[in-house]
C-alpha positions as CSV (number, residue, x, y, z in Angstrom):
1,X,-45.2,140.2,-10.0
2,X,-43.2,140.8,-12.5
3,X,-39.4,141.1,-11.8
4,X,-39.6,144.2,-13.8
5,X,-41.8,145.9,-11.2
6,X,-40.2,144.7,-8.0
7,X,-38.1,147.2,-6.1
8,X,-35.7,145.9,-3.3
9,X,-33.3,148.1,-0.8
10,X,-29.7,147.2,-1.5
11,X,-28.0,150.2,0.5
12,X,-28.6,152.5,3.5
13,X,-26.5,155.4,4.4
14,X,-27.5,157.1,7.6
15,X,-26.7,159.8,10.2
16,X,-29.2,159.9,13.2
17,X,-28.5,161.5,16.8
18,X,-27.4,158.3,18.0
19,X,-25.5,156.9,15.3
20,X,-23.8,157.6,12.0
21,X,-23.9,154.1,10.5
22,X,-26.8,151.5,10.3
23,X,-24.7,149.2,12.7
24,X,-24.1,151.9,15.2
25,X,-27.6,153.2,14.9
26,X,-29.3,149.6,15.3
27,X,-27.0,148.7,18.2
28,X,-28.0,151.9,20.2
29,X,-31.5,151.1,19.7
30,X,-31.0,147.8,21.0
31,X,-29.2,149.0,24.0
32,X,-31.7,151.8,24.4
33,X,-29.3,154.9,23.8
34,X,-30.7,158.1,23.5
35,X,-29.5,161.0,21.2
36,X,-31.1,163.6,22.6
37,X,-29.1,166.5,24.1
38,X,-29.0,170.0,25.3
39,X,-28.6,172.2,22.2
40,X,-27.9,176.1,22.3
41,X,-29.8,177.9,19.7
42,X,-29.2,181.7,18.6
43,X,-32.7,182.9,19.3
44,X,-34.1,180.6,21.9
45,X,-31.1,179.8,24.0
46,X,-30.9,176.2,25.3
47,X,-33.2,173.5,23.8
48,X,-33.7,169.9,23.7
49,X,-32.9,168.5,20.4
50,X,-31.5,165.5,18.4
51,X,-28.1,166.4,17.3
52,X,-25.9,164.4,14.7
53,X,-22.3,164.3,14.9
54,X,-21.1,162.6,11.6
55,X,-17.9,164.0,10.0
56,X,-19.0,166.5,7.2
57,X,-15.1,166.0,5.8
58,X,-15.6,162.7,5.3
59,X,-16.9,163.3,1.6
60,X,-16.5,167.2,1.4
61,X,-13.7,169.8,1.4
62,X,-13.9,172.4,4.3
63,X,-14.8,175.1,1.7
64,X,-17.5,172.9,0.2
65,X,-19.0,172.5,3.8
66,X,-18.6,176.5,4.4
67,X,-20.5,177.2,1.2
68,X,-23.3,174.9,1.6
69,X,-25.9,174.0,3.8
70,X,-26.2,171.6,6.7
71,X,-29.0,170.0,4.7
72,X,-26.8,169.5,1.9
73,X,-23.9,168.0,3.9
74,X,-26.3,165.6,5.4
75,X,-27.5,164.5,1.9
76,X,-24.1,164.1,0.5
77,X,-22.9,161.8,3.6
78,X,-26.1,159.9,3.5
79,X,-25.6,159.7,-0.2
80,X,-22.2,158.4,-0.3
81,X,-22.7,156.1,2.6
82,X,-25.5,154.5,0.8
83,X,-23.9,154.0,-2.5
84,X,-20.8,152.5,-0.6
85,X,-23.0,150.3,1.6
86,X,-24.7,149.0,-1.7
87,X,-21.0,148.2,-3.5
88,X,-22.3,150.0,-6.5
89,X,-19.7,150.6,-9.3
90,X,-20.8,154.1,-9.9
91,X,-18.7,154.8,-13.1
92,X,-20.0,151.6,-14.9
93,X,-23.7,153.1,-14.2
94,X,-25.8,154.4,-17.2
95,X,-26.2,157.8,-15.3
96,X,-29.6,158.3,-17.5
97,X,-30.8,155.3,-15.5
98,X,-30.1,156.5,-12.0
99,X,-32.6,158.8,-9.9
100,X,-32.2,160.8,-6.7
101,X,-35.5,161.4,-4.7
102,X,-34.9,163.1,-1.6
103,X,-37.7,164.4,0.3
104,X,-40.6,163.7,-2.2
105,X,-43.4,161.3,-1.9
106,X,-42.9,158.7,-4.7
107,X,-40.4,156.7,-6.9
108,X,-41.2,156.9,-10.7
109,X,-40.5,153.2,-12.1
110,X,-38.4,154.7,-14.8
111,X,-34.8,154.1,-13.5
112,X,-32.7,150.9,-12.5
113,X,-31.0,152.6,-9.5
114,X,-32.3,155.3,-7.2
115,X,-31.2,157.1,-4.1
116,X,-34.3,157.6,-2.2
117,X,-34.9,159.1,1.5
118,X,-35.2,162.2,3.4
119,X,-32.9,164.8,5.1
120,X,-33.7,167.4,7.9
121,X,-31.5,170.2,9.2
122,X,-34.5,171.8,11.3
123,X,-32.7,172.4,14.5
124,X,-30.6,175.1,12.7
125,X,-33.7,177.2,12.1
126,X,-35.5,179.3,14.3
127,X,-38.8,178.4,12.9
128,X,-39.2,174.8,13.8
129,X,-38.8,175.5,17.8
130,X,-41.0,178.5,17.5
131,X,-43.8,177.0,15.7
132,X,-44.0,173.8,18.1
133,X,-43.7,176.4,21.2
134,X,-46.5,178.2,19.9
135,X,-48.7,175.1,20.1
136,X,-47.3,174.3,23.4
137,X,-45.8,171.1,21.8
138,X,-42.4,171.2,22.8
139,X,-41.2,168.6,25.0
140,X,-39.6,169.3,28.5
141,X,-37.5,167.4,30.7
142,X,-34.4,167.7,33.1
143,X,-32.9,164.8,31.5
144,X,-32.3,165.2,27.9
145,X,-32.5,161.4,27.3
146,X,-35.8,161.0,28.8
147,X,-37.7,163.9,27.2
148,X,-39.0,162.1,23.9
149,X,-41.4,159.6,25.6
150,X,-44.2,158.3,23.0
151,X,-47.1,156.6,24.8
152,X,-46.0,157.6,28.3
153,X,-48.7,159.1,30.8
154,X,-46.4,161.9,31.2
155,X,-45.4,162.8,27.7
156,X,-45.5,166.4,27.0
157,X,-44.4,167.0,23.7
158,X,-41.9,166.8,20.4
159,X,-38.1,166.8,20.7
160,X,-37.1,168.4,17.0
161,X,-33.8,166.6,15.7
162,X,-31.7,166.8,12.5
163,X,-30.8,163.5,10.5
164,X,-30.6,161.8,7.4
165,X,-31.3,158.4,5.7
166,X,-30.7,157.2,2.3
167,X,-31.8,154.1,0.6
168,X,-30.3,152.6,-2.6
169,X,-33.3,151.1,-4.4
170,X,-32.8,149.0,-7.4
171,X,-34.9,147.0,-9.6
172,X,-34.8,143.4,-8.5
173,X,-33.5,142.1,-11.9
174,X,-30.6,144.7,-11.5
175,X,-29.6,144.0,-7.9
176,X,-29.8,140.0,-8.8
177,X,-27.4,140.7,-11.9
178,X,-24.6,142.3,-9.7
179,X,-25.1,139.9,-6.7
180,X,-26.2,142.6,-4.7
181,X,-26.8,141.9,-0.8
182,X,-30.7,142.9,-0.4
183,X,-32.2,144.4,2.7
184,X,-35.7,143.9,1.7
185,X,-38.3,144.4,-0.8
186,X,-40.9,147.1,-1.1
187,X,-44.3,145.2,-0.9
188,X,-46.7,147.9,-0.6
189,X,-47.3,151.8,0.2
190,X,-49.9,154.3,0.3
191,X,-50.3,158.2,1.1
192,X,-53.5,160.0,1.7
193,X,-54.3,163.3,3.4
194,X,-56.7,163.7,6.6
195,X,-57.9,167.0,5.4
196,X,-59.5,167.6,8.7
197,X,-57.0,169.6,11.2
198,X,-53.6,171.4,10.7
199,X,-51.9,169.0,13.2
200,X,-54.2,166.7,14.8
201,X,-54.2,163.1,12.9
202,X,-57.4,161.6,11.8
203,X,-57.4,158.1,13.0
204,X,-59.9,156.9,10.6
205,X,-57.9,158.4,7.5
206,X,-54.9,156.8,8.9
207,X,-56.8,153.4,9.1
208,X,-57.6,153.6,5.5
209,X,-53.9,154.6,4.5
210,X,-52.8,151.5,6.5
211,X,-55.5,149.1,4.8
212,X,-54.6,150.4,1.3
213,X,-50.9,149.8,1.8
214,X,-51.6,146.3,2.9
215,X,-54.1,145.7,-0.1
216,X,-51.4,147.1,-2.3
217,X,-48.8,144.2,-0.8
218,X,-51.6,141.5,-1.1
219,X,-51.3,140.6,2.6
220,X,-53.5,140.8,5.6
221,X,-53.0,142.8,8.9
222,X,-51.9,139.0,10.6
223,X,-48.9,139.1,8.1
224,X,-47.3,142.0,9.9
225,X,-44.5,141.4,12.3
226,X,-43.3,144.9,13.1
227,X,-45.3,147.8,13.0
228,X,-42.8,150.9,13.3
229,X,-45.2,153.8,14.8
230,X,-44.9,157.3,13.9
231,X,-45.9,158.5,17.6
232,X,-44.4,162.0,18.3
233,X,-45.1,162.0,22.2
234,X,-47.8,164.7,21.7
235,X,-50.7,164.0,24.2
236,X,-53.5,163.9,21.5
237,X,-51.5,162.8,18.4
238,X,-50.3,159.4,19.9
239,X,-53.7,158.4,21.2
240,X,-55.2,158.9,17.7
241,X,-52.5,156.7,16.2
242,X,-53.1,154.2,18.6
243,X,-56.9,154.4,18.0
244,X,-56.1,153.5,14.4
245,X,-53.6,150.9,15.3
246,X,-56.1,148.9,17.5
247,X,-58.5,149.1,14.7
248,X,-56.4,147.8,12.0
249,X,-54.5,145.1,13.9
250,X,-57.3,143.4,15.5
251,X,-56.7,139.6,16.4
252,X,-52.9,139.9,15.2
253,X,-51.0,138.0,17.9
254,X,-47.6,137.9,16.0
255,X,-47.6,142.0,15.4
256,X,-45.5,144.0,17.5
257,X,-44.9,147.4,17.7
258,X,-42.2,150.0,18.6
259,X,-41.2,153.6,18.1
260,X,-37.9,155.1,17.4
261,X,-38.6,158.8,18.1
262,X,-38.1,157.9,21.9
263,X,-34.3,157.4,21.0
264,X,-33.8,160.4,18.7
265,X,-36.9,162.9,18.8
266,X,-38.5,163.9,15.7
267,X,-36.1,164.3,12.4
268,X,-39.0,165.8,10.5
269,X,-38.4,165.0,6.8
270,X,-35.9,162.2,7.7
271,X,-38.0,160.9,10.5
272,X,-39.9,157.9,8.3
273,X,-36.5,156.9,6.6
274,X,-34.7,156.6,9.6
275,X,-37.5,154.7,11.5
276,X,-37.7,152.2,8.9
277,X,-33.8,151.8,8.8
278,X,-33.5,150.9,12.5
279,X,-35.9,148.1,11.9
280,X,-34.9,146.5,8.7
281,X,-32.1,144.4,10.5
282,X,-34.7,142.7,12.2
283,X,-35.0,140.5,9.0
284,X,-31.7,139.1,10.0
285,X,-31.9,139.1,13.7
286,X,-35.4,138.8,14.4
287,X,-35.0,141.3,17.3
288,X,-37.8,144.2,17.8
289,X,-36.0,147.3,19.1
290,X,-38.1,148.9,22.0
291,X,-39.7,152.2,22.7
292,X,-38.1,153.6,25.5
293,X,-38.6,156.1,28.3
294,X,-42.1,154.6,28.8
295,X,-42.4,154.5,32.7
296,X,-46.2,154.7,32.8
297,X,-48.0,153.6,29.9
298,X,-51.0,155.7,29.1
299,X,-54.0,153.5,28.9
300,X,-55.4,155.3,25.9
301,X,-52.1,154.3,24.3
302,X,-52.2,150.7,25.0
303,X,-51.9,148.2,21.9
304,X,-51.2,144.5,22.1
305,X,-47.6,143.6,21.8
306,X,-46.2,147.1,22.2
307,X,-42.4,146.7,23.1
308,X,-41.3,148.8,25.9
309,X,-38.1,149.5,27.2
310,X,-36.2,146.3,26.4
311,X,-35.8,144.4,23.0
312,X,-37.9,141.6,22.1
313,X,-37.1,138.4,20.1
314,X,-39.5,137.0,17.7
315,X,-39.2,133.6,15.9
316,X,-38.7,135.3,12.7
317,X,-39.5,138.8,10.9
318,X,-41.3,138.7,7.7
319,X,-43.0,141.9,7.2
320,X,-42.6,145.4,8.4
321,X,-45.2,148.1,8.1
322,X,-43.8,151.8,8.7
323,X,-46.0,154.6,9.7
324,X,-45.6,158.2,9.1
325,X,-47.6,161.4,9.1
326,X,-46.9,165.0,8.1
327,X,-48.1,168.6,9.1
328,X,-51.2,169.5,7.2
329,X,-52.6,165.9,7.7
330,X,-50.5,163.6,5.2
331,X,-50.3,160.1,6.1
332,X,-47.7,157.6,4.5
333,X,-47.2,154.0,4.9
334,X,-44.4,151.6,3.6
335,X,-44.4,147.6,3.9
336,X,-41.3,146.1,3.6
337,X,-41.0,142.3,3.1
338,X,-37.9,139.7,3.7
339,X,-36.2,138.3,0.7
């Protein structure tokens, strides 16, 4: 592939319910530390939620925080952290060659540097809790840290969370010209729509999305080392995704599967970005973080090499596939490879 078309990740800025830097987030994923707590809402009282504890005054004045929104504050924090992590010399950048893409679906290939990712302030709105409650899809558990339990036989719904994650993306030639540290290269991606149900994933369309991303990356399922699953801990949604995973990853002995929502809940528009970020350090340390809170694996959610409750070290990690799904049947898959 021409270097002009190759896109790499050179910076990561994030805040999650269990960490406000990539290092802290990763450490807590490996230690099994949940970020789900009891959260007091104005209209629904006490609910389970993933709540971020970042410092909004690190990059903003008090007046700016008061006048803005939580989503805006999270966005500014994550973008500033990502730029700092990438060690970008912002004053020297051609501002006409820098793009910002938060919460949209695809990067245009017209810039040298881009900030891309997602942000969620969902727990600060009434609608998100009311919507999932109306579908009997909100998790319940006496222990907040055990409430989000994808793949477990006793899972009973989603834990809503806030959070944000922004990546600095650069053309490979631009990153190399300034000697940037590279987390990984975007190898392939794809999106499609189920067009079959408002909330229930369609396994076949999910299969097609993964297969198309693999084809674009020029690899086969056996090349993937880690699959970061979308599973939200809804009874039927987890089963549908696992059915799709078993279909795509047949006879793939080195492919391992994990889940991040078990730690932080569902960060909605930030979920996919946070879940990918939490796995990227595996290129360096070879460790697959686990899915926690699986006391009794649902037989319908069994997939080979599902990493449960404790991390697993692999000989090497060369490819990570990140699965995401959204309301109205949107599926998204991105594949990142080690440089």
